[in-house]
N, C-alpha and C positions, 0 to 999 in steps of 0.2 A: 503492497499499500502505500503510494505517495503521501508522504507524512510531515508536517509542520509541527513544531515545537514549540509553546509559547511561554515564559518564563513570569510569574507573576513575581516583579525585586522583592516588594514587600517583604512577604515571606518567604522566599527561599532566600533573601539577604540576611534576615534575620536566623534563619535553621543552620547557613552554610557558615555565616560569619559571627561569630563570638565576641561582642562587644567586651564582655567583662572579664575576659581572660588576662593572662598577662603577655598576649603575645597581638601583634597586628590581628588584621581580618585575615582569616586563611583566604590565599589567592589558590583557587581550584584548579584544575588541569578540566575544564568544563568540557570539553569533550570525551572524554575520559567518563564523568560523569552518564551524558546523555548515551555514548556507546552502552553504561549499564541499563541504563533506564529501557533502552531500547531492546536489549535482547531479555529482560526482564519481560518484556511485554511480549516479545515474538514467542517467549515460552510458555506464557501464558494465554494464548491467545491462537493454538494451534491448528483453530480449524478457518480462521482467517491468513489472508496473504501475509506476508511480513514487512512489518513497518521498515520503510525506508527514508530519512530523513532529507528535506526538498528545501527547508526553513526553519530557522533556528531564532526567534525571537526573545529579547531581555526588556521588560516594562517596569519603569520605577518612578518616582518620587524623587525628586534631590534639591538641597538646599541651597543657597550661595552661602554668602559668609557671615549669615545672620543664625545665630545657634541660641535659643533660651531668653530669645529676646533683647540679644546683645550684639555690639558691632565687632566684631574682630580686629578690625583697624584702628577702633582709638579705644578698646580694652586695656586700662593696667593690671589686669588680673592675668600672671605668668602661666596658674595652672588652666586657666580659661583657652590662652593662648595657644599652650602646648596640645591640649584637648583638642583645639581645632585643627591646629597641622598636621597631628596624624590623621584625622580624619577626613582633612584634603588629599594627603599622599595617599592614604589608604581607598582612598574611593579612586582616586586616579590612577592605581594599579590594578584594582578591580576591573575598571574600567577596558584597559590594557587585556585584563585575562580574558573576557569576555570576548575583545576584537578578534585576540589570537586563536578562537575556539571558532571562528567565524558565526559567532552570534551578532545579533542586530539591534544594539541596544538602543532603546527610544526613552529619555527623561522628559517626565514633565516638572515644574515649580511645586514645592509644597512650603506652605508655611510654619511649619513647626513639624520636627524628628518626631511625633508622636501623632501625627495625622497620616493617614492613608487616604490623598483625595481621589476624588470620584472620577477625576479628568484621567489617571491614569489606568480606570478600568472601561474608561470608554475605548479609549488609544489602542489597546488591547482588545477588544471586542472588534473594533471594527478593522482592525490588522486582521484578526484570525478570520474576517467572513470577506475580506478582502484576498488574502491570499489564499483561503479555500477553492476563490473563486476565479481566479488570475492564474493559481498555478495549480489549478485542476489537483487540487488536494483530497484524497482518499480517508485521510486520518488525523485529526487535530488532536494533540497532548497538552494540555491546558496544566499547568503546574503550580497550584493554588492553594488555598483552604477559603476561600471569598464566595459565598453561596450569591453573590450577586452575577455573577455569570452564568447563573442558571439560565437566562432567555438566550443566551448566546448559547448554549446547550441545545437548546432546544430548537432556535434557528440552523444550527449545523445539520443537528440530525434530519431536520424536516427534509432538509434536500442532500440527504444518506450521506454525509460525512461521520464516519465510527468519531466518535467523541470520548477520548480517555482521561480521566482527571487523575492527578497524582498531588497526595494532598500530605501536611507535614503536623506531625505530635508536638505541636510548640507547648513547652512549658506542661509535656507528657498529657495533653489533651488535642483532642483533632476533632475540631467542630464544620466539618465538611458532612455531614449525615446529607443534607441536600441534595450535596454534588453528587454525593454517592448513588442517590436515587435514578436521579434523571441519565446520567450519563452512561454509556455503553460498557466501559469498564471502571473500576476505582481500583487504584493501588496507593498503600501511603510509600514518602519518601524511604519509611526506615524500614518497609518490606525490601527494598530494593537495595541500598547502602542504610547499613546498620549503623548506630553511634559507633562502635569499636570498633568500624572499619573506616570510617568517614576521614577520617587524618591520610588515609594511606593515595587518596586523590587529590591531595594536597600538589601545588603546583612548589612552592613556598612557602616556609611561616618565619617572619621576621623575629627577633624580638625587640621588645621597644628599646629604647636608648636616649640620652638627653640631650636635649637642644640649646 
């Protein structure tokens, strides 16, 4: 099956990049991650043709210099400046990891780090419909926990697109039951790549240093 994979960056970033660790964000080999996703799907759907990736997209909201209502350029708070430096540095390196893996990154501005703007969902949904039509996709993989994608799934399935949802167990919970009900196939990311083996998919992991 000619397949497109669409990552909801809000959830994928939280799962794959641990901001509370003693390291920078992990820079993952996304080709390796996607290959494992595809091989697991193919093993789970032996009655359907194998998935062959034709498009890879990543959709995420990002901040600029502002964080928690402060302006980095005018701040005298050294810890705040250091944290902002590492955040910008890590986002840049993560962006390069996406590009190296052939993912098409789409970024939209958000107002604060805790928000998940609806504009990101809309952009990902529009892209999925357009790519399914323009590339004649037979299968769409949505990597997300967001039930807001339910209308997208209904629309894709209406036109015969086999739709797969891969969700995350964030904080030990998985709130994507509705997506499980409406998709053709539902898997959890942890069933594909366990927490015990996730570090084997890292490109690099760099210890924090002083600036």
